C-alpha positions in Angstrom: 6.0 -33.9 10.7 7.7 -30.4 10.6 6.1 -29.4 7.3 4.3 -26.3 8.4 5.7 -22.7 7.8 5.7 -20.6 10.8 7.5 -17.4 9.2 4.7 -14.8 8.8 6.8 -13.1 5.8 6.5 -16.5 4.0 2.8 -16.6 4.7 2.3 -13.0 3.7 4.3 -13.6 0.7 2.3 -16.5 -0.7 -0.8 -14.6 0.1 0.2 -11.4 -1.9 1.5 -13.5 -4.9 -1.6 -15.4 -5.1 -3.6 -12.3 -5.0 -1.6 -10.6 -7.8 -1.5 -13.9 -10.1 -5.2 -13.8 -9.8 -5.5 -10.1 -10.6 -2.9 -10.7 -13.7 -4.8 -14.3 -15.1 -8.6 -13.4 -14.2 -8.9 -9.5 -14.2 -11.3 -9.1 -16.9 -13.4 -12.1 -15.9 -14.4 -11.2 -12.3 -16.8 -8.6 -11.9 -15.5 -7.6 -8.4 -11.8 -7.0 -9.6 -13.5 -4.7 -12.5 -15.2 -3.1 -9.7 -12.1 -2.7 -7.7 -10.1 -1.4 -10.6 -12.9 1.1 -11.7 -13.3 -1.1 -14.9 -9.9 0.3 -16.4 -8.4 -1.2 -19.3 -6.9 -4.7 -19.3 -3.5 -3.5 -19.6 -3.9 -1.8 -16.2 -5.1 -4.7 -14.7 -2.1 -6.7 -16.0 0.1 -4.0 -14.7 -1.2 -3.9 -11.7 -1.1 -7.6 -11.2 2.3 -7.8 -12.2 3.4 -5.4 -9.7 1.4 -7.2 -6.8 3.1 -10.6 -7.8 6.6 -8.9 -8.1 5.9 -7.4 -4.5 5.0 -11.0 -3.2 8.1 -12.6 -4.8 10.3 -10.1 -3.4 8.6 -10.9 0.2 9.2 -14.7 -0.6 12.9 -14.0 -1.4 13.2 -11.8 1.7 11.9 -14.7 3.7 14.2 -17.4 2.5 11.9 -19.3 1.1 14.0 -20.0 -2.1 16.8 -21.4 0.1 
């Protein structure tokens, strides 16, 4: 029963990845996200969502989650 993850870098990477994917996919539909991004264009929300997602993937790679 050793299936849990105890590496904090992996946990942070997953959380950041999920936040980035949420912004990327649902940025125009969630009113709270529109307020955070000051109701910018859809392109900027996709751009920022992509950047945050890539940052999360980099953290996951550095933590060794893909080994």
